[in-house]
C-alpha positions, 0 to 999 in steps of 0.5 A, spaced: 904 252 291 900 256 285 895 252 281 898 251 274 895 255 269 890 251 264 884 247 264 883 243 270 880 236 270 874 238 274 872 244 269 873 239 263 868 234 267 863 239 268 863 242 261 863 235 258 858 231 262 853 237 264 846 235 262 846 239 256 852 236 253 851 229 256 843 227 257 841 221 261 842 214 257 839 208 259 842 201 257 847 196 260 854 200 262 850 207 261 847 208 267 848 215 270 850 216 277 849 223 281 852 222 287 851 226 294 855 232 294 857 237 300 851 241 302 851 248 298 855 245 293 854 249 286 855 242 282 850 239 286 845 234 282 848 237 276 853 232 273 850 226 269 857 221 270 858 214 267 863 210 271 867 210 265 870 217 264 873 219 257 877 226 257 882 225 252 885 231 248 881 236 253 887 241 254 887 238 262 893 241 266 891 240 273 886 237 277 882 242 280 877 242 286 879 235 290 873 235 294 869 236 287 873 230 284 871 226 290 864 227 290 863 226 283 868 220 281 867 215 287 863 210 282 868 211 277 873 205 275 876 207 268 879 214 266 882 216 260 886 222 260 890 221 254 893 226 250 892 232 255 897 237 258 899 234 264 906 234 266 906 234 274 905 227 277 902 231 283 896 233 279 895 226 277 896 224 284 890 229 286 885 226 281 887 219 282 887 219 289 880 222 289 877 216 285 877 210 290 875 205 285 879 206 279 882 200 276 884 203 269 888 209 267 890 212 261 895 217 261 898 216 254 901 222 250 902 227 256 908 230 257 909 227 264 917 226 263 918 233 265 917 231 272 919 226 277 914 221 280 915 220 288 913 214 291 908 218 296 905 220 289 905 213 286 901 211 292 895 214 290 895 209 284 895 203 288 888 200 286 890 201 279 890 194 275 891 197 268 896 203 266 897 206 260 903 210 259 904 210 251 908 216 248 909 219 255 916 218 255 916 215 262 923 214 264 925 207 267 925 210 274 918 212 274 916 205 271 920 202 277 916 207 282 910 205 279 911 198 280 913 198 287 907 202 289 902 198 285 901 191 288 895 189 283 898 192 277 896 186 271 897 190 265 902 195 263 903 199 256 909 202 255 909 203 247 912 209 243 917 211 249 923 211 245 926 206 249 933 203 247 934 199 253 931 196 259 933 198 266 931 192 271 927 194 277 930 192 284 923 189 286 920 184 281 913 185 279 909 178 281 902 181 279 903 183 272 900 179 266 901 183 260 906 188 258 905 192 251 912 195 249 911 196 242 914 201 237 920 202 241 928 201 239 929 195 243 934 191 238 938 186 243 936 180 246 939 182 253 934 188 254 928 183 253 931 178 258 931 183 263 923 184 262 923 176 264 927 178 270 922 183 272 915 180 270 916 173 272 908 172 272 908 175 265 902 171 260 902 176 254 908 180 251 907 184 245 914 186 242 911 188 235 915 194 231 922 193 235 928 191 231 929 185 235 935 181 231 936 175 234 934 171 241 941 169 244 939 165 250 940 158 251 933 153 252 934 152 259 935 159 261 929 161 256 924 157 260 926 160 267 926 167 264 919 166 262 916 160 265 908 163 264 909 166 258 902 164 254 902 169 248 908 173 244 907 178 239 914 179 234 910 182 228 915 186 224 921 185 229 928 183 225 928 176 226 932 173 220 934 166 222 930 159 223 933 158 229 930 164 233 923 161 231 925 154 234 927 157 241 920 159 242 919 152 243 923 153 250 917 157 253 914 152 257 907 155 256 907 158 250 900 157 245 900 164 241 905 167 237 905 173 232 910 173 227 908 177 221 913 182 217 919 179 219 925 178 214 926 171 215 919 170 212 920 175 206 922 170 201 916 165 202 909 164 199 904 166 204 902 158 204 909 156 206 910 161 211 904 159 215 905 151 214 913 152 216 911 156 222 906 151 224 910 145 223 916 148 227 912 150 233 908 144 235 905 146 241 902 153 239 894 153 238 894 160 235 898 163 229 898 170 227 891 170 230 888 164 227 887 158 230 891 152 228 886 146 227 889 139 228 888 137 221 892 144 219 897 141 223 898 135 220 898 138 213 903 143 215 907 137 218 907 133 212 908 139 208 914 140 212 917 133 211 916 134 203 919 141 203 926 139 206 926 132 203 931 134 197 935 139 202 942 137 203 943 133 210 947 139 213 941 143 211 935 139 214 933 142 221 932 137 227 925 138 226 925 134 220 927 128 223 922 128 229 917 129 224 919 123 219 919 119 226 912 121 227 909 120 219 915 116 216 918 118 209 913 121 205 913 120 197 913 127 193 906 129 191 905 128 184 905 135 180 899 136 176 898 141 171 891 144 171 892 149 166 888 148 160 891 145 154 893 150 149 894 146 143 892 139 140 895 134 135 889 132 131 888 128 124 884 132 119 880 128 114 878 130 107 875 125 102 881 120 102 886 125 105 888 125 112 893 130 114 896 130 121 896 138 124 897 141 130 891 146 132 891 152 137 885 151 142 884 158 143 881 159 136 874 159 134 871 154 129 871 160 124 878 161 125 880 154 124 876 154 117 880 159 115 886 155 117 884 149 113 882 153 107 889 152 103 889 144 106 882 142 103 881 147 097 874 149 100 872 156 101 870 157 109 862 158 107 862 152 103 866 148 109 862 143 114 867 141 120 865 135 124 869 133 131 870 126 133 872 125 140 876 118 140 873 116 146 866 118 145 860 113 143 856 118 139 860 119 133 862 126 130 859 132 132 858 138 127 862 144 129 856 149 127 857 155 131 863 159 128 864 163 134 865 157 139 872 156 141 875 150 140 877 148 147 870 148 149 869 141 145 875 138 149 879 137 143 885 132 145 891 129 142 889 124 137 882 126 136 879 127 129 876 133 125 872 131 118 871 136 113 866 136 108 863 140 102 857 144 104 851 141 099 848 146 094 
């Protein structure tokens, strides 16, 4: 078979990690490895290779010399080959089979859908625990082959692959703990349930940016499908019904939920969203990345009772009755208007006259004097004002600063203002 044209893995490796481009660096995780190579190898003692190789966006199309790969990559356990031009699984197999301790492999954005992954090739991936196939357009047949040959696979990334459906594998993958399948086109719950069948040990399911519209499953069935699910991410899904949120309680081990950007919550304030979700999900300990403390849970559950207490009986969720049993029927919170008073009714005293007036409290003393000119028949320059707080023990206070706002005196309804002519 002819060697594919383009840059080889080994060629890029030599260029990037040559002593000129990648000098020796000390420190944790930065140790440099110069492995023993075959006698007479032109690469001998030339490359400074870390155990984590990042070769993304390098135009790699093929493996290159397998003996050289084996000589220099024996210690490598992480390999990033994302955004290259690998389109033949055989070439990927040649690389991976010569990296015996490989645990993490990123093949994102390589055109690997152009070839078929045979089980003999997939066998070379056997030790991989974390596999990233984002934007590779890998078919479900390819995924199934991988699952059958990777007995220790724990994390699988299948984002941006244009999946509209899920094809069930003939064999369950008991080892998989995390599935990252965001930014696809999975809309129907019947497709999501297949993931539960394929991955019964799943701990974390990340479904963000799929337009999942509803969770059509009974509570008993949900518990059987995802018996070990601890965390679920439904950011920007199409959920629009509180009943779907309630169904998350059916996952027996669920502790972490992410639910930002769903249609259901658009009409609520930020505070209402968080409190209503916390109250409906009694077992979660983290919501949208933030820990739910005991005090916040109690506040949210009490908020939930008050929120629904005026709703018609047929619209009140079952969770309301559970919380009333827990806390009892609560009194509505008193409505306190904390906005500053904008006006006040005061008595204006001048000589032997008393006039009740409503004055704006956002005006200044100088503006009040102008307003009082026609009432007391004095010029503003010949006018002295004194303010008497009805509850103050110290007597009237002269309002001597013309630019001072009236609200700063704390004027309230029933207070008095005395006007006196300035003595010449």
